[in-house]
C-alpha positions as CSV (number, residue, x, y, z in Angstrom):
1,X,0.0,0.0,0.0
2,X,1.4,3.4,-0.9
3,X,3.1,5.3,2.0
4,X,0.9,8.4,1.4
5,X,-2.3,6.4,1.8
6,X,-1.0,4.7,5.0
7,X,-0.5,8.3,6.3
8,X,-4.1,9.1,5.3
9,X,-5.4,6.1,7.2
10,X,-3.5,7.1,10.3
11,X,-4.9,10.6,9.9
12,X,-8.4,9.2,9.6
13,X,-7.9,7.3,12.9
14,X,-6.9,10.5,14.7
15,X,-9.8,12.4,13.1
16,X,-12.2,9.7,14.1
17,X,-11.3,10.3,17.7
18,X,-12.7,13.9,17.5
19,X,-16.4,12.8,17.5
20,X,-15.7,10.0,20.0
21,X,-14.0,12.4,22.5
22,X,-16.7,15.2,22.1
23,X,-19.8,13.0,22.3
24,X,-18.4,10.7,25.1
25,X,-17.2,13.7,27.1
26,X,-20.3,15.9,26.7
27,X,-22.7,13.1,27.1
28,X,-21.2,11.4,30.1
29,X,-23.4,13.2,32.8
30,X,-26.5,11.5,31.2
31,X,-25.1,8.0,31.4
32,X,-26.3,5.3,31.8
33,X,-29.8,5.9,30.7
34,X,-29.9,9.6,29.6
35,X,-29.8,11.1,26.1
36,X,-26.8,11.0,23.9
37,X,-26.2,14.7,24.4
38,X,-27.7,17.0,27.1
39,X,-30.2,19.7,26.3
40,X,-29.1,23.3,26.7
41,X,-30.2,25.0,29.8
42,X,-33.0,27.7,29.5
43,X,-30.5,30.5,30.1
44,X,-27.9,29.4,27.5
45,X,-29.6,30.9,24.5
46,X,-29.3,30.4,20.8
47,X,-25.5,29.7,20.8
48,X,-26.0,26.6,22.9
49,X,-28.6,25.2,20.5
50,X,-26.4,26.1,17.5
51,X,-23.6,24.2,19.2
52,X,-25.8,21.2,19.8
53,X,-27.0,21.2,16.2
54,X,-23.4,21.4,15.0
55,X,-22.3,18.5,17.2
56,X,-25.2,16.4,15.9
57,X,-24.6,17.2,12.3
58,X,-20.8,16.9,12.2
59,X,-19.9,14.5,14.9
60,X,-22.6,12.4,16.6
61,X,-22.8,8.9,15.0
62,X,-19.7,9.5,12.8
63,X,-16.9,8.4,15.1
64,X,-18.0,4.9,15.8
65,X,-18.9,4.2,12.2
66,X,-15.5,5.4,11.0
67,X,-13.6,3.5,13.6
68,X,-15.5,0.3,12.8
69,X,-14.5,0.7,9.1
70,X,-10.9,1.5,10.0
71,X,-10.7,-1.5,12.3
72,X,-11.9,-3.8,9.6
73,X,-9.4,-2.3,7.2
74,X,-6.7,-2.7,9.8
75,X,-7.3,-6.5,9.9
76,X,-5.8,-6.6,6.4
77,X,-2.7,-4.8,7.6
78,X,-1.7,-7.4,10.3
79,X,-4.2,-6.5,13.0
80,X,-5.9,-9.9,13.1
81,X,-3.1,-11.7,15.0
82,X,-4.8,-13.9,17.8
83,X,-2.4,-12.7,20.5
84,X,-3.2,-9.0,19.6
85,X,-6.9,-9.6,19.6
86,X,-6.8,-11.5,23.0
87,X,-4.9,-8.6,24.6
88,X,-7.3,-6.1,23.0
89,X,-10.2,-8.1,24.5
90,X,-8.6,-8.1,28.0
91,X,-7.9,-4.4,27.8
92,X,-11.4,-3.6,26.7
93,X,-12.9,-5.6,29.5
94,X,-10.8,-3.9,32.1
95,X,-11.6,-0.5,30.6
96,X,-15.4,-1.2,30.7
97,X,-15.5,-2.8,34.1
98,X,-13.2,-0.4,35.9
99,X,-13.5,2.9,34.1
100,X,-16.0,3.6,31.3
101,X,-19.2,1.6,30.7
102,X,-19.4,2.6,27.1
103,X,-16.2,0.8,26.1
104,X,-15.8,-0.2,22.4
105,X,-12.4,-1.9,22.6
106,X,-13.8,-5.2,23.7
107,X,-16.3,-5.2,20.9
108,X,-13.4,-4.6,18.4
109,X,-11.7,-7.7,19.7
110,X,-14.8,-9.9,19.4
111,X,-15.4,-8.6,15.9
112,X,-11.8,-9.2,14.9
113,X,-12.0,-12.9,16.1
114,X,-15.3,-13.4,14.2
115,X,-13.9,-11.8,11.0
116,X,-10.7,-13.9,10.9
117,X,-12.7,-16.6,9.1
118,X,-13.8,-14.0,6.5
119,X,-10.3,-13.0,5.5
120,X,-9.8,-16.0,3.1
121,X,-13.2,-15.4,1.3
122,X,-13.4,-14.1,-2.2
123,X,-14.5,-10.4,-2.4
124,X,-17.8,-11.3,-4.0
125,X,-18.7,-13.7,-1.2
126,X,-17.5,-11.1,1.4
127,X,-19.6,-8.4,-0.2
128,X,-22.7,-10.5,-0.1
129,X,-22.2,-11.3,3.6
130,X,-21.6,-7.6,4.4
131,X,-24.9,-6.6,2.7
132,X,-26.7,-9.3,4.5
133,X,-25.5,-8.3,8.0
134,X,-26.0,-4.6,7.3
135,X,-29.6,-5.3,6.2
136,X,-30.3,-7.5,9.2
137,X,-28.6,-5.0,11.5
138,X,-30.7,-2.1,10.2
139,X,-34.0,-4.0,10.5
140,X,-33.0,-5.2,14.0
141,X,-32.1,-1.7,15.2
142,X,-35.3,-0.1,13.8
143,X,-37.4,-2.8,15.4
144,X,-35.7,-2.5,18.8
145,X,-36.0,1.3,18.6
146,X,-39.7,1.1,17.9
147,X,-40.2,-1.3,20.8
148,X,-38.1,0.9,23.1
149,X,-40.1,4.0,22.2
150,X,-43.4,2.2,22.9
151,X,-42.1,0.9,26.2
152,X,-40.9,4.4,27.2
153,X,-44.5,5.7,26.6
154,X,-46.0,3.0,28.7
155,X,-43.6,3.1,31.6
156,X,-44.0,5.4,34.5
157,X,-41.4,8.1,34.8
158,X,-38.6,7.4,37.2
159,X,-35.3,9.1,38.0
160,X,-32.2,7.0,37.8
161,X,-29.1,8.5,39.4
162,X,-26.6,9.2,36.7
163,X,-23.1,7.8,37.1
164,X,-21.6,11.2,37.4
165,X,-23.8,12.0,40.4
166,X,-22.5,9.3,42.7
167,X,-20.6,10.9,45.5
168,X,-18.9,7.6,46.6
169,X,-16.4,5.7,44.5
170,X,-17.7,2.2,45.5
171,X,-21.3,3.2,44.4
172,X,-20.0,4.7,41.2
173,X,-17.9,1.6,40.4
174,X,-20.8,-0.8,41.1
175,X,-23.2,1.2,38.8
176,X,-20.5,1.5,36.1
177,X,-19.9,-2.3,36.2
178,X,-23.5,-3.2,36.0
179,X,-24.0,-0.6,33.2
180,X,-21.1,-2.0,31.2
181,X,-22.3,-5.6,31.5
182,X,-25.8,-4.6,30.5
183,X,-24.5,-2.5,27.6
184,X,-22.3,-5.3,26.3
185,X,-25.2,-7.7,26.4
186,X,-27.4,-5.2,24.5
187,X,-24.7,-4.7,21.9
188,X,-24.3,-8.4,21.3
189,X,-28.1,-8.9,21.0
190,X,-29.1,-5.8,19.0
191,X,-26.1,-4.0,17.5
192,X,-23.9,-6.9,16.6
193,X,-25.1,-7.5,13.0
194,X,-24.8,-3.8,12.1
195,X,-21.3,-3.6,13.7
196,X,-20.3,-6.8,12.0
197,X,-21.5,-5.5,8.6
198,X,-19.5,-2.2,9.1
199,X,-16.4,-3.9,10.1
200,X,-16.7,-6.5,7.3
201,X,-17.1,-3.5,4.9
202,X,-13.8,-2.1,6.2
203,X,-12.2,-5.6,5.7
204,X,-13.5,-5.6,2.1
205,X,-12.2,-2.0,1.5
206,X,-8.8,-3.0,2.8
207,X,-8.7,-6.2,0.7
208,X,-9.6,-4.4,-2.5
209,X,-7.5,-1.3,-1.6
210,X,-10.6,0.9,-2.3
211,X,-9.0,3.9,-0.5
212,X,-5.6,3.6,-2.1
213,X,-5.7,2.0,-5.6
214,X,-6.2,4.1,-8.7
215,X,-8.6,1.7,-10.2
216,X,-11.1,2.9,-7.5
217,X,-10.6,6.6,-8.2
218,X,-13.8,7.0,-10.2
219,X,-15.8,5.4,-7.3
220,X,-14.2,7.7,-4.8
221,X,-14.9,10.7,-6.9
222,X,-18.6,9.8,-7.3
223,X,-19.0,9.3,-3.6
224,X,-17.2,12.5,-2.9
225,X,-19.7,14.5,-5.0
226,X,-22.3,13.6,-2.3
227,X,-20.3,15.2,0.5
228,X,-22.0,18.6,0.3
229,X,-25.6,17.3,-0.1
230,X,-25.0,15.0,2.8
231,X,-23.7,17.9,4.9
232,X,-26.9,19.9,4.1
233,X,-29.0,16.8,5.0
234,X,-27.2,16.4,8.3
235,X,-27.7,20.1,9.2
236,X,-31.4,20.1,8.3
237,X,-32.1,16.8,10.1
238,X,-30.1,17.9,13.2
239,X,-31.8,21.3,13.3
240,X,-35.3,19.7,13.0
241,X,-34.6,16.9,15.5
242,X,-32.5,18.8,18.1
243,X,-35.4,19.2,20.6
244,X,-35.6,15.4,20.6
245,X,-32.0,14.4,20.3
246,X,-30.7,16.9,22.8
247,X,-31.9,15.7,26.1
248,X,-34.8,13.7,24.9
249,X,-33.3,10.2,24.4
250,X,-35.8,9.2,21.8
251,X,-34.8,5.7,20.6
252,X,-36.1,5.9,17.0
253,X,-34.5,9.3,16.4
254,X,-31.2,8.1,17.8
255,X,-31.4,5.0,15.5
256,X,-31.9,7.2,12.4
257,X,-29.1,9.5,13.6
258,X,-26.7,6.6,13.7
259,X,-27.7,5.4,10.2
260,X,-27.3,8.9,8.8
261,X,-23.9,9.1,10.5
262,X,-22.7,6.0,8.8
263,X,-23.9,7.3,5.4
264,X,-22.1,10.5,6.0
265,X,-18.9,8.7,6.7
266,X,-19.1,6.8,3.5
267,X,-19.1,10.0,1.4
268,X,-17.1,12.3,3.6
269,X,-14.0,9.9,3.7
270,X,-13.6,9.9,-0.1
271,X,-14.0,13.7,-0.1
272,X,-11.3,14.1,2.6
273,X,-8.9,11.8,0.7
274,X,-9.3,14.2,-2.3
275,X,-9.2,17.4,-0.3
276,X,-6.2,16.4,1.7
277,X,-3.7,14.8,-0.6
278,X,-1.1,15.6,2.1
279,X,-2.3,15.1,5.6
280,X,-1.0,17.2,8.5
281,X,2.0,15.4,10.0
282,X,0.9,15.9,13.6
283,X,-2.5,14.3,12.8
284,X,-0.8,11.3,11.1
285,X,1.6,10.9,14.0
286,X,-1.2,11.0,16.6
287,X,-3.2,8.4,14.6
288,X,-0.6,5.8,15.5
289,X,-1.4,6.0,19.2
290,X,-5.2,6.2,19.2
291,X,-5.9,3.3,21.5
292,X,-4.0,4.9,24.4
293,X,-5.5,8.2,23.6
294,X,-9.0,6.8,23.7
295,X,-8.3,5.3,27.1
296,X,-6.9,8.6,28.4
297,X,-10.0,10.3,27.1
298,X,-12.2,8.0,29.3
299,X,-10.0,8.7,32.4
300,X,-10.2,12.5,31.8
301,X,-14.0,12.3,31.3
302,X,-14.6,10.4,34.5
303,X,-12.3,12.6,36.6
304,X,-13.8,15.7,35.2
305,X,-17.5,14.9,35.7
306,X,-17.9,12.5,38.6
307,X,-19.0,14.0,41.9
308,X,-16.4,12.0,43.7
309,X,-13.6,13.6,41.6
310,X,-13.9,17.0,39.7
311,X,-17.7,17.3,39.8
312,X,-17.7,19.9,37.0
313,X,-21.1,21.1,35.8
314,X,-20.8,23.6,33.0
315,X,-23.3,24.4,30.2
316,X,-23.3,22.8,26.8
317,X,-21.0,25.3,25.1
318,X,-18.2,25.2,27.7
319,X,-18.5,21.4,27.8
320,X,-18.1,21.2,24.0
321,X,-15.2,23.6,24.0
322,X,-13.5,21.6,26.8
323,X,-14.0,18.4,24.8
324,X,-12.4,19.9,21.7
325,X,-9.5,21.1,23.8
326,X,-9.2,17.6,25.3
327,X,-9.0,16.1,21.8
328,X,-6.3,18.6,20.8
329,X,-4.3,17.8,23.9
330,X,-4.6,14.1,23.2
331,X,-3.5,14.6,19.6
332,X,-0.5,16.6,20.8
333,X,0.5,13.9,23.2
334,X,0.2,11.2,20.6
335,X,2.2,13.2,18.0
336,X,4.9,13.9,20.6
337,X,5.3,10.3,21.5
338,X,5.4,9.1,17.8
339,X,8.0,11.7,16.8
340,X,10.3,10.5,19.6
341,X,9.9,6.9,18.6
342,X,7.8,6.0,21.7
343,X,4.8,3.9,22.1
344,X,2.2,4.9,24.6
345,X,1.2,2.1,27.1
346,X,-1.7,0.4,25.3
347,X,0.2,0.3,21.9
348,X,3.4,-0.9,23.7
349,X,1.5,-3.7,25.4
350,X,-0.2,-4.9,22.2
351,X,3.1,-4.9,20.3
352,X,5.1,-6.7,23.0
353,X,6.2,-10.1,22.1
354,X,5.9,-13.1,24.5
355,X,9.2,-14.2,25.9
356,X,10.4,-17.3,24.1
357,X,10.2,-20.5,26.1
358,X,13.4,-22.3,26.9
359,X,13.6,-25.7,25.1
360,X,12.9,-28.7,27.3
361,X,15.8,-30.9,28.0
362,X,15.4,-34.6,26.8
363,X,14.5,-37.0,29.5
364,X,17.4,-38.4,31.3
365,X,19.5,-35.3,30.9
366,X,20.0,-32.5,33.5
């Protein structure tokens, strides 16, 4: 694969962390059962609503889709080694159980082990399977969202204490652990087909070198032409649905938001590859340390919001500004480490080799 395109993939990984950091950071006070993003307070004015619409249109639903595609692509570049996937699973479980209930690392590891059997398939068979899983996943998500919306109408209102409001560390940890296990079960039952389809699509893109080979340039150009119309659609949808998506937690609207986010990624990535023939060096360098940066984002989020730690409670605009600054700081750290030839802890652990076992002496010899 050409060096320039490897740099583009690293840049995309770093860029994918922007929506992840912003949405995870700003939405944390509503976990585990609140809306994806909080509603602006009554005294925050038009600027807060404009900020919320911008986050919905440009970021929410895009980071996870892009990371799934890039993870599948990474399986074609040596990321499917069993030892690496086992370590990734262990790291994800620890992250989810001990720190952040919305962990996605463990899901990557499970997807990677599943997709190992797909790597030897012919592209035509792989494409058929991807379409099947995406179709099943979309149908399952919409059905689950309709059922959840109906149940929400029938159920009596009750207030669950958000994770960030626990004043004691043991109570917070218990609630986080229960939330993570419930979330993981929900993902495996409801979101697994959709995630498998997206990751399988990334695997197919990597196999065929869709993002790098010149034979696919016409396809990339056709997709890139839809970047501006998709941006307009995202803005109109977000502006119309902001009262529901900001603070409402409506299951059907959130489902549609996720599907639109995936479609946006499929046209914005080709546009970015055309618009940025030379990616910023700092973004490329940071993209080689994204796992550690993601874990550090979770740590910073918990310490900032939780009542037993920082207990910060700003409005929507300051929270979004702090999230963007957090992303910039993480990128600076990742770029600094890469330029000095260092691996941050998670990358170093995944890359570490097992010590070779000493050969056993034949029986009868000392």
